[in-house]
TIRO-2110 file (N, C-alpha, C; in Angstrom, 1 decimal):
// TIRO-2110
0.8, -1.2, 0.0, N, 1, A
0.0, 0.0, 0.0, CA, 1, A
0.9, 1.3, 0.0, C, 1, A
1.9, 1.2, 0.8, N, 2, A
2.8, 2.4, 0.9, CA, 2, A
3.5, 2.6, -0.4, C, 2, A
3.9, 1.5, -1.1, N, 3, A
4.6, 1.7, -2.4, CA, 3, A
3.6, 2.3, -3.5, C, 3, A
2.4, 2.0, -3.4, N, 4, A
1.4, 2.6, -4.3, CA, 4, A
1.2, 4.1, -4.0, C, 4, A
1.2, 4.5, -2.8, N, 5, A
1.0, 5.9, -2.4, CA, 5, A
2.2, 6.7, -2.6, C, 5, A
3.4, 6.2, -2.7, N, 6, A
4.6, 6.9, -2.8, CA, 6, A
4.6, 7.9, -4.0, C, 6, A
4.2, 7.5, -5.2, N, 7, A
4.3, 8.4, -6.3, CA, 7, A
3.2, 9.5, -6.4, C, 7, A
2.2, 9.4, -5.5, N, 8, A
1.1, 10.4, -5.5, CA, 8, A
1.5, 11.8, -5.4, C, 8, A
2.4, 12.2, -4.5, N, 9, A
2.8, 13.7, -4.5, CA, 9, A
3.3, 14.2, -5.9, C, 9, A
4.1, 13.3, -6.5, N, 10, A
4.6, 13.7, -7.8, CA, 10, A
3.5, 13.9, -8.9, C, 10, A
2.6, 13.0, -8.9, N, 11, A
1.4, 13.1, -9.8, CA, 11, A
0.6, 14.3, -9.5, C, 11, A
0.4, 14.6, -8.2, N, 12, A
-0.4, 15.7, -7.8, CA, 12, A
0.3, 17.0, -8.3, C, 12, A
1.6, 17.0, -8.2, N, 13, A
2.4, 18.2, -8.6, CA, 13, A
2.2, 18.4, -10.1, C, 13, A
2.3, 17.3, -10.9, N, 14, A
2.1, 17.3, -12.3, CA, 14, A
0.7, 17.8, -12.7, C, 14, A
-0.3, 17.4, -12.0, N, 15, A
-1.6, 17.8, -12.3, CA, 15, A
-1.7, 19.4, -12.1, C, 15, A
-1.1, 19.9, -11.0, N, 16, A
-1.1, 21.3, -10.7, CA, 16, A
-0.4, 22.1, -11.9, C, 16, A
0.8, 21.5, -12.3, N, 17, A
1.5, 22.2, -13.4, CA, 17, A
0.7, 22.2, -14.7, C, 17, A
0.1, 21.1, -15.0, N, 18, A
-0.7, 21.1, -16.2, CA, 18, A
-2.0, 22.0, -16.1, C, 18, A
-2.5, 22.1, -14.9, N, 19, A
-3.6, 23.0, -14.7, CA, 19, A
-3.2, 24.5, -14.9, C, 19, A
-2.0, 24.8, -14.5, N, 20, A
-1.5, 26.2, -14.7, CA, 20, A
-1.2, 26.4, -16.2, C, 20, A
-0.7, 25.4, -16.9, N, 21, A
-0.5, 25.5, -18.3, CA, 21, A
-1.8, 25.7, -19.1, C, 21, A
-2.8, 25.0, -18.7, N, 22, A
-4.1, 25.2, -19.3, CA, 22, A
-4.7, 26.6, -19.1, C, 22, A
-4.6, 27.1, -17.9, N, 23, A
-5.0, 28.4, -17.6, CA, 23, A
-4.3, 29.4, -18.4, C, 23, A
-3.0, 29.3, -18.5, N, 24, A
-2.1, 30.2, -19.3, CA, 24, A
-2.6, 30.2, -20.7, C, 24, A
-2.8, 29.0, -21.3, N, 25, A
-3.2, 28.9, -22.7, CA, 25, A
-4.5, 29.5, -22.9, C, 25, A
-5.5, 29.4, -22.0, N, 26, A
-6.8, 30.0, -22.1, CA, 26, A
-6.7, 31.5, -22.1, C, 26, A
-5.8, 32.0, -21.2, N, 27, A
-5.6, 33.5, -21.2, CA, 27, A
-5.0, 34.0, -22.4, C, 27, A
-4.0, 33.2, -23.0, N, 28, A
-3.4, 33.6, -24.3, CA, 28, A
-4.4, 33.6, -25.4, C, 28, A
-5.3, 32.6, -25.4, N, 29, A
-6.4, 32.6, -26.4, CA, 29, A
-7.3, 33.8, -26.3, C, 29, A
-7.6, 34.1, -25.0, N, 30, A
-8.5, 35.3, -24.8, CA, 30, A
-7.8, 36.6, -25.3, C, 30, A
-6.5, 36.7, -25.0, N, 31, A
-5.8, 37.9, -25.5, CA, 31, A
-5.8, 37.9, -27.0, C, 31, A
-5.6, 36.8, -27.7, N, 32, A
-5.6, 36.8, -29.1, CA, 32, A
-7.0, 37.2, -29.7, C, 32, A
-8.0, 36.8, -28.9, N, 33, A
-9.4, 37.1, -29.4, CA, 33, A
-9.7, 38.6, -29.0, C, 33, A
-8.8, 39.3, -28.3, N, 34, A
-9.1, 40.7, -27.9, CA, 34, A
-9.9, 40.8, -26.6, C, 34, A
-9.9, 39.7, -25.8, N, 35, A
-10.7, 39.8, -24.6, CA, 35, A
-9.6, 39.9, -23.4, C, 35, A
-10.1, 40.2, -22.2, N, 36, A
-9.3, 40.3, -21.1, CA, 36, A
-9.0, 38.9, -20.4, C, 36, A
-8.2, 38.9, -19.4, N, 37, A
-7.9, 37.7, -18.6, CA, 37, A
-9.2, 37.1, -18.0, C, 37, A
-9.3, 35.8, -18.0, N, 38, A
-10.5, 35.2, -17.5, CA, 38, A
-11.5, 34.9, -18.6, C, 38, A
-11.5, 35.6, -19.7, N, 39, A
-12.4, 35.3, -20.8, CA, 39, A
-12.1, 34.0, -21.4, C, 39, A
-10.9, 33.5, -21.3, N, 40, A
-10.6, 32.2, -21.9, CA, 40, A
-11.3, 31.0, -21.3, C, 40, A
-12.0, 31.2, -20.2, N, 41, A
-12.7, 30.1, -19.6, CA, 41, A
-13.8, 29.7, -20.5, C, 41, A
-14.3, 30.5, -21.4, N, 42, A
-15.4, 30.2, -22.3, CA, 42, A
-14.9, 29.4, -23.4, C, 42, A
-13.6, 29.3, -23.7, N, 43, A
-13.1, 28.5, -24.8, CA, 43, A
-13.1, 27.1, -24.5, C, 43, A
-13.6, 26.3, -25.4, N, 44, A
-13.7, 24.8, -25.2, CA, 44, A
-13.5, 24.2, -26.6, C, 44, A
-12.7, 23.2, -26.6, N, 45, A
-12.5, 22.5, -27.9, CA, 45, A
-13.7, 21.6, -28.2, C, 45, A
-14.5, 21.3, -27.2, N, 46, A
-15.7, 20.4, -27.4, CA, 46, A
-16.9, 21.2, -28.1, C, 46, A
-16.9, 22.5, -28.0, N, 47, A
-17.9, 23.4, -28.5, CA, 47, A
-17.5, 23.9, -29.9, C, 47, A
-18.2, 23.4, -31.0, N, 48, A
-17.8, 23.9, -32.3, CA, 48, A
-18.1, 25.4, -32.4, C, 48, A
-17.2, 26.1, -33.1, N, 49, A
-17.4, 27.6, -33.3, CA, 49, A
-18.3, 27.7, -34.6, C, 49, A
-19.3, 28.6, -34.5, N, 50, A
-20.2, 28.8, -35.7, CA, 50, A
-19.4, 29.6, -36.7, C, 50, A
-19.7, 29.2, -38.0, N, 51, A
-19.2, 30.0, -39.1, CA, 51, A
-20.2, 30.9, -39.7, C, 51, A
-19.8, 32.0, -40.2, N, 52, A
-20.8, 32.9, -40.8, CA, 52, A
-21.5, 32.2, -42.0, C, 52, A
-22.7, 32.7, -42.4, N, 53, A
-23.4, 32.0, -43.4, CA, 53, A
-22.7, 32.3, -44.8, C, 53, A
-22.0, 33.4, -44.9, N, 54, A
-21.3, 33.6, -46.2, CA, 54, A
-19.9, 34.1, -45.9, C, 54, A
-18.9, 33.5, -46.6, N, 55, A
-17.5, 33.9, -46.5, CA, 55, A
-17.0, 34.5, -47.8, C, 55, A
-16.2, 35.5, -47.8, N, 56, A
-15.6, 36.0, -49.0, CA, 56, A
-14.8, 35.0, -49.8, C, 56, A
-14.9, 35.0, -51.1, N, 57, A
-14.1, 34.0, -51.9, CA, 57, A
-12.6, 34.3, -51.8, C, 57, A
-12.2, 35.5, -51.4, N, 58, A
-10.8, 35.7, -51.3, CA, 58, A
-10.1, 35.0, -50.2, C, 58, A
-10.9, 34.5, -49.2, N, 59, A
-10.3, 33.7, -48.1, CA, 59, A
-9.7, 32.4, -48.6, C, 59, A
-10.2, 31.9, -49.7, N, 60, A
-9.7, 30.6, -50.3, CA, 60, A
-8.3, 30.9, -50.7, C, 60, A
-8.0, 32.0, -51.2, N, 61, A
-6.6, 32.4, -51.6, CA, 61, A
-5.6, 32.4, -50.5, C, 61, A
-6.0, 32.4, -49.2, N, 62, A
-5.1, 32.4, -48.1, CA, 62, A
-4.7, 30.9, -47.7, C, 62, A
-5.3, 29.9, -48.3, N, 63, A
-5.0, 28.6, -47.9, CA, 63, A
-3.5, 28.3, -48.2, C, 63, A
-2.8, 27.6, -47.4, N, 64, A
-1.4, 27.3, -47.6, CA, 64, A
-1.1, 26.5, -48.9, C, 64, A
-2.0, 25.6, -49.3, N, 65, A
-1.8, 24.8, -50.5, CA, 65, A
-2.0, 25.7, -51.7, C, 65, A
-2.9, 26.6, -51.7, N, 66, A
-3.1, 27.5, -52.8, CA, 66, A
-2.0, 28.5, -52.9, C, 66, A
-1.5, 29.0, -51.8, N, 67, A
-0.4, 30.0, -51.8, CA, 67, A
0.8, 29.3, -52.4, C, 67, A
1.1, 28.1, -52.0, N, 68, A
2.2, 27.3, -52.5, CA, 68, A
2.1, 27.0, -54.0, C, 68, A
0.9, 26.8, -54.4, N, 69, A
0.7, 26.5, -55.9, CA, 69, A
1.0, 27.8, -56.7, C, 69, A
0.8, 28.9, -56.2, N, 70, A
1.0, 30.2, -56.9, CA, 70, A
2.5, 30.4, -57.1, C, 70, A
END
């Protein structure tokens, strides 16, 4: 039992480190979106972002494969 519990503090420390990394990434995403700190809590990869009903055709020209073909 004590051998199984020995690595727990290290795993708990890693969980804390990854939690801080996630919070930092969310704040960076919020900053890129032009929002303040804490707004990144709304970002989730599970929630699909809606696309506008119409997009300009010039956006296709920004695709990396099309730019490379030019």
